[in-house]
C-alpha positions as CSV (number, residue, x, y, z in Angstrom):
1,M,137.3,98.6,19.7
2,V,136.4,99.3,16.1
3,K,137.1,95.6,15.7
4,K,134.8,94.3,18.0
5,L,132.2,96.8,17.1
6,G,132.9,95.5,13.3
7,M,132.2,91.5,14.9
8,L,128.9,92.7,16.5
9,M,127.4,94.1,13.3
10,V,128.4,91.0,11.5
11,G,126.8,88.6,14.1
12,L,123.6,91.2,14.0
13,L,123.3,91.1,10.5
14,I,123.1,87.0,10.4
15,L,120.8,87.2,12.8
16,T,118.5,89.3,11.2
17,L,119.1,87.4,7.5
18,V,118.4,83.9,9.5
19,C,114.8,85.6,11.4
20,S,113.9,87.3,8.0
21,S,114.7,83.8,5.6
22,G,112.6,81.8,7.8
23,W,115.2,79.2,9.4
24,A,114.7,80.4,12.9
25,Q,110.9,80.0,13.9
26,V,109.1,79.7,16.9
27,E,107.2,76.1,17.4
28,E,103.5,76.5,18.0
29,V,102.3,74.7,21.4
30,E,98.3,74.1,20.9
31,D,96.1,75.2,23.3
32,F,93.7,72.7,25.1
33,S,93.3,74.3,27.9
34,W,90.0,75.0,29.7
35,D,88.4,77.9,31.8
36,W,85.5,76.7,33.7
37,S,85.6,80.3,36.3
38,G,81.7,81.5,36.2
39,K,80.5,78.2,34.8
40,E,77.4,76.0,36.8
41,A,76.9,72.8,35.8
42,P,75.4,69.6,37.9
43,F,79.1,67.4,37.0
44,L,81.4,70.2,38.0
45,D,79.3,70.3,41.2
46,L,80.3,67.0,41.9
47,H,84.1,67.8,40.6
48,K,84.7,70.2,43.1
49,E,82.9,68.6,45.9
50,I,84.8,65.0,45.4
51,I,88.5,63.7,45.9
52,I,90.3,63.8,42.2
53,F,93.5,62.3,42.3
54,D,95.8,61.3,39.0
55,C,97.8,58.1,40.3
56,L,100.6,59.1,37.1
57,S,100.5,62.7,36.3
58,G,102.6,65.0,34.5
59,G,105.8,67.2,36.0
60,E,105.9,70.9,37.2
61,G,105.0,72.1,33.9
62,F,101.3,70.8,34.3
63,I,100.5,72.4,38.1
64,D,98.6,75.5,36.8
65,E,96.9,73.0,34.7
66,W,95.4,70.4,37.3
67,I,95.0,73.5,39.8
68,A,92.7,74.8,37.0
69,G,90.8,70.8,36.3
70,G,90.1,70.6,39.9
71,A,92.9,68.7,41.0
72,T,93.3,67.2,44.7
73,V,96.0,65.1,44.7
74,V,98.7,64.5,41.3
75,S,101.5,61.8,41.8
76,P,104.4,63.4,39.5
77,T,107.4,60.2,38.6
78,I,111.0,61.1,40.1
79,R,113.6,60.7,38.2
80,A,114.5,57.0,39.0
81,M,118.2,57.1,37.7
82,R,120.4,57.0,40.3
83,H,122.1,60.1,39.8
84,E,119.4,62.1,39.3
85,T,117.2,60.8,41.8
86,I,118.0,62.8,44.8
87,D,118.7,66.0,42.7
88,S,114.6,65.7,41.3
89,I,113.2,65.2,44.5
90,G,115.5,68.1,45.6
91,H,113.6,69.9,43.3
92,W,110.1,69.0,43.5
93,L,110.8,69.6,47.5
94,S,111.8,73.3,46.7
95,L,109.0,74.0,44.5
96,I,106.5,72.9,47.3
97,R,107.8,74.6,49.9
98,G,108.0,78.0,48.1
99,R,104.3,77.7,46.6
100,S,101.4,78.4,49.6
101,D,98.9,76.7,46.6
102,L,100.9,73.2,46.9
103,M,101.9,70.5,50.0
104,Q,103.1,67.3,50.2
105,V,101.6,64.1,50.5
106,T,103.0,61.4,52.8
107,K,100.0,60.1,55.1
108,V,96.2,59.3,54.2
109,E,95.2,62.3,56.3
110,D,96.6,64.3,53.3
111,F,94.3,63.4,50.8
112,Y,91.7,65.2,52.4
113,R,93.8,68.2,54.2
114,A,94.5,69.2,50.3
115,K,90.9,68.8,50.3
116,R,89.9,71.1,52.7
117,E,92.4,73.6,52.5
118,G,92.0,73.9,48.6
119,K,95.5,72.7,47.7
120,L,97.2,70.2,45.4
121,G,98.5,68.0,47.3
122,I,101.8,66.2,45.6
123,L,102.8,62.2,45.8
124,L,106.3,61.5,45.1
125,G,106.7,58.1,42.7
126,F,109.0,55.9,40.7
127,Q,108.3,54.8,37.3
128,D,111.2,51.9,37.7
129,T,113.6,50.6,40.4
130,K,116.8,51.8,39.0
131,A,117.0,54.4,41.3
132,I,117.7,51.6,44.3
133,G,120.7,50.0,42.4
134,L,121.5,46.8,44.2
135,D,121.1,48.9,47.5
136,L,117.9,47.8,49.4
137,N,118.5,49.9,52.5
138,L,117.8,53.2,49.8
139,I,114.0,51.7,49.7
140,D,113.9,53.1,53.3
141,V,115.8,56.7,52.2
142,Y,113.6,57.6,49.6
143,E,110.6,56.1,51.8
144,Q,111.7,59.2,54.1
145,L,111.8,61.6,51.6
146,G,108.2,61.1,50.9
147,V,108.5,58.7,47.4
148,K,105.7,56.8,48.5
149,I,105.4,54.6,45.4
150,I,108.0,52.5,43.5
151,Q,107.1,51.2,40.2
152,I,109.1,47.5,39.1
153,A,110.0,48.3,35.9
154,Y,109.8,50.7,32.8
155,N,109.0,48.4,29.8
156,T,113.2,46.7,29.9
157,Q,114.6,44.9,32.2
158,N,116.9,46.3,35.7
159,F,118.0,44.6,38.6
160,V,114.2,43.7,40.1
161,G,112.4,41.7,37.4
162,M,111.3,42.6,33.6
163,G,109.8,45.2,31.8
164,C,106.8,44.5,29.9
165,L,108.5,45.1,26.0
166,V,111.1,42.6,27.1
167,E,111.3,39.2,24.3
168,E,111.7,36.9,27.3
169,D,110.3,37.7,31.1
170,T,111.9,35.2,33.3
171,G,109.9,37.1,36.0
172,L,111.6,38.5,39.4
173,T,115.5,37.9,39.7
174,P,116.4,37.0,43.3
175,F,117.1,40.5,44.3
176,G,113.8,42.0,43.2
177,R,112.0,39.2,45.8
178,K,114.0,40.8,48.5
179,A,113.0,44.7,47.4
180,V,109.2,43.4,46.6
181,K,109.7,42.2,50.8
182,K,111.6,45.4,51.5
183,M,109.0,48.0,50.1
184,N,106.3,46.0,52.1
185,E,108.1,46.9,54.9
186,A,109.4,50.3,54.5
187,G,105.4,51.5,53.4
188,I,105.8,52.0,49.8
189,T,103.2,51.0,47.3
190,I,104.2,49.1,44.3
191,S,103.1,49.8,41.5
192,L,103.0,47.0,38.1
193,S,102.8,49.4,35.2
194,H,104.9,49.4,32.6
195,T,106.0,45.3,34.1
196,G,106.1,42.1,32.2
197,L,103.3,39.8,32.9
198,Q,105.5,36.9,34.7
199,T,106.9,39.6,36.5
200,V,103.8,40.9,37.6
201,R,102.6,37.5,38.5
202,D,105.7,37.0,41.1
203,V,105.0,40.3,42.4
204,I,101.5,39.5,43.4
205,E,102.7,36.1,44.9
206,V,105.6,37.6,46.9
207,S,104.1,40.8,48.2
208,E,102.7,40.7,51.4
209,K,100.5,43.8,50.6
210,P,98.0,44.9,48.0
211,V,100.0,45.8,44.5
212,F,98.9,48.1,41.7
213,Y,98.7,49.7,38.4
214,T,99.1,53.1,38.6
215,H,98.4,53.5,34.7
216,A,97.1,50.2,32.6
217,N,94.4,49.8,30.1
218,S,92.6,46.4,29.3
219,R,94.1,44.8,26.3
220,V,90.8,42.6,25.4
221,V,89.8,46.7,24.6
222,C,92.7,48.4,23.0
223,D,95.2,45.1,21.6
224,N,98.3,46.6,22.6
225,P,101.3,45.1,24.5
226,R,101.2,47.8,27.5
227,N,98.1,47.2,28.5
228,I,97.2,44.1,30.5
229,P,95.0,40.7,29.6
230,D,91.9,40.1,32.2
231,D,93.8,37.1,34.1
232,I,96.5,39.9,35.4
233,A,93.3,42.5,36.1
234,I,92.0,39.6,38.5
235,L,94.9,38.6,40.1
236,V,95.5,42.6,41.4
237,A,91.9,43.2,42.7
238,E,91.6,39.7,44.1
239,Q,94.9,40.9,46.4
240,G,92.9,44.3,47.1
241,G,94.7,46.5,44.2
242,V,93.6,48.9,41.6
243,I,94.1,49.6,38.0
244,G,94.6,53.3,37.3
245,V,93.1,53.6,33.8
246,N,95.4,55.5,31.5
247,G,94.4,58.3,29.2
248,Y,97.6,57.4,26.7
249,P,96.5,57.4,23.2
250,A,97.6,54.8,22.0
251,F,96.7,52.5,25.0
252,V,92.8,53.7,24.5
253,A,92.3,53.1,20.9
254,K,93.8,51.0,18.7
255,E,94.3,52.9,15.4
256,K,93.2,56.0,16.3
257,E,95.5,58.6,17.1
258,H,93.2,61.7,18.9
259,P,91.0,59.4,20.8
260,T,87.5,60.4,22.9
261,I,86.4,60.3,26.1
262,D,84.3,57.5,25.8
263,D,87.0,55.8,24.2
264,M,88.5,56.1,27.6
265,I,85.4,55.1,29.6
266,D,85.1,51.6,27.7
267,H,87.9,50.8,29.6
268,I,86.8,51.9,33.0
269,D,83.6,49.8,31.7
270,Y,85.3,47.0,31.4
271,F,87.1,46.6,33.8
272,V,84.6,47.5,36.5
273,K,82.6,44.5,34.5
274,L,85.4,42.0,35.4
275,V,86.8,42.9,38.9
276,G,84.1,45.8,40.2
277,I,83.8,49.4,40.9
278,D,86.6,49.1,44.2
279,H,88.8,48.0,41.6
280,V,89.3,50.7,39.4
281,G,91.0,54.0,39.4
282,L,92.4,57.1,37.2
283,G,96.4,57.1,36.4
284,I,95.8,59.4,33.2
285,D,99.7,59.8,32.3
286,Y,99.5,63.5,31.1
287,W,103.8,64.0,30.4
288,S,106.1,66.6,28.7
289,G,105.5,64.9,25.0
290,Q,102.5,65.6,24.2
291,A,100.3,68.0,22.6
292,G,99.2,71.1,24.6
293,I,102.8,71.3,26.0
294,A,105.2,69.9,23.2
295,S,105.0,71.6,19.9
296,K,104.7,69.1,17.0
297,E,108.6,69.4,16.3
298,G,109.2,68.3,20.2
299,Q,107.1,65.5,20.4
300,I,108.5,63.8,17.5
301,R,111.9,64.6,18.4
302,T,110.5,62.8,21.6
303,Y,109.3,60.1,20.0
304,N,112.5,59.2,18.0
305,R,114.9,59.6,21.2
306,M,112.6,56.7,23.2
307,I,112.3,54.9,19.9
308,E,116.1,55.4,20.0
309,S,116.4,54.4,23.7
310,G,114.8,51.1,23.3
311,A,112.9,52.1,26.2
312,W,109.6,52.3,23.9
313,T,109.2,50.6,20.4
314,K,107.0,51.1,18.4
315,E,104.4,48.2,18.4
316,A,103.7,49.6,21.4
317,Y,103.5,53.4,21.1
318,P,102.4,53.6,17.2
319,Y,102.1,57.7,17.3
320,A,104.4,60.5,17.4
321,L,102.1,62.8,18.2
322,N,99.9,62.8,21.5
323,Y,96.6,64.0,21.9
324,Y,95.1,62.8,24.8
325,P,91.4,62.1,24.6
326,E,89.1,64.9,23.0
327,G,88.0,67.5,25.7
328,M,90.7,66.5,28.1
329,E,93.8,67.0,26.6
330,M,95.4,68.6,28.8
331,P,94.3,68.4,33.2
332,S,92.0,71.1,33.2
333,G,89.6,69.2,31.3
334,I,89.7,66.5,33.4
335,P,85.9,67.9,34.8
336,N,84.7,66.5,31.3
337,L,85.6,63.4,32.3
338,T,83.0,63.7,35.3
339,K,80.8,64.7,32.8
340,G,81.3,61.5,30.5
341,L,81.3,59.4,33.3
342,L,77.4,60.6,35.0
343,E,76.5,60.1,31.6
344,R,77.7,56.8,31.4
345,G,75.5,55.9,34.1
346,Y,77.8,55.9,37.1
347,S,76.6,57.4,40.2
348,E,78.3,59.8,42.4
349,E,79.5,57.1,44.9
350,D,80.8,55.3,42.3
351,I,82.6,57.7,40.8
352,E,84.1,59.1,44.0
353,K,85.3,55.7,44.2
354,I,87.1,56.0,40.3
355,W,88.2,59.2,41.0
356,G,90.8,58.8,44.7
357,L,88.7,56.7,47.3
358,N,89.9,53.5,45.7
359,F,93.8,54.4,45.5
360,I,93.3,55.9,48.9
361,R,92.2,52.2,50.8
362,V,95.4,50.8,49.3
363,F,97.4,53.3,50.3
364,E,95.6,52.9,54.0
365,E,96.6,49.2,53.8
366,T,100.2,49.7,52.7
367,W,101.5,52.8,53.9
368,K,103.5,53.5,57.1
369,E,102.3,56.9,59.1
370,W,105.0,59.6,59.6
């Protein structure tokens, strides 16, 4: 007993020395939250009235932020590695069941139901096809579990096709062509974000239904390999698809670590002029490695892991610190984007399309109703 007490005292002494010397420090997370309670303004009235849908959103750590920002439906990313996928889906389904202010979105009517009932709709999606491996039957399995969006690739190569950071994009594989047709048949909407341009062209050629970019910006406005050139945007729109404008800082403005809302609206403006108001949406892409969620130290660690893994390159992802557009660094600030669109001259009807109706139209054409 005396020996155990002695060891305990030594442990407490070491802990005291570590804390007093500054070795153990709490990493500070910056606060970018907005509180709109009690505030009145025409842009807030419009924001509350319409469906607010982010087609690529952060994980569960953002839920209360999204509710504070007036979101109707958000689409978090399910981990798309086969050994993790079912666990991740199960976690989200359990989370939804455990909160009365959440609901799962599996059909178009659920967007309108979420709005009527004042709940936050959760629409499950993958940012890669690695979860299906070489088994096309898994596409049906995931759809039945509520996965309604599947992205072809995430920057690198997989069994279906090539990511946008692969040096030589050889397009869809023979298996990939079968996968595209299977997703059409199953009622899953295909995302082209992070996907190589030749692979994108092949998907558009093979798909019998509209495809879209959940989150992508204009390469003309911001020259980055993750952004898309004009000809690709036109092809997507010609097939009836939508481009979700992205808030990830390096894709919004060149050599600007903390872009503005106006910088982000520049991409919306550009796409509206290029392909029309009916083909532009929003996929802001908040994520766990950004300012407001992670400390500066945590952001740097995450950034280094992504670079070392080969999933990111420094050309496409030049900044270790991720500050989303000023005023909407976190989802609670998204009413400021509605304000910015009104100030830029967009009508209420146009803003309603950008914030949700355009994507909903694509879902009407691609989903099967349960």
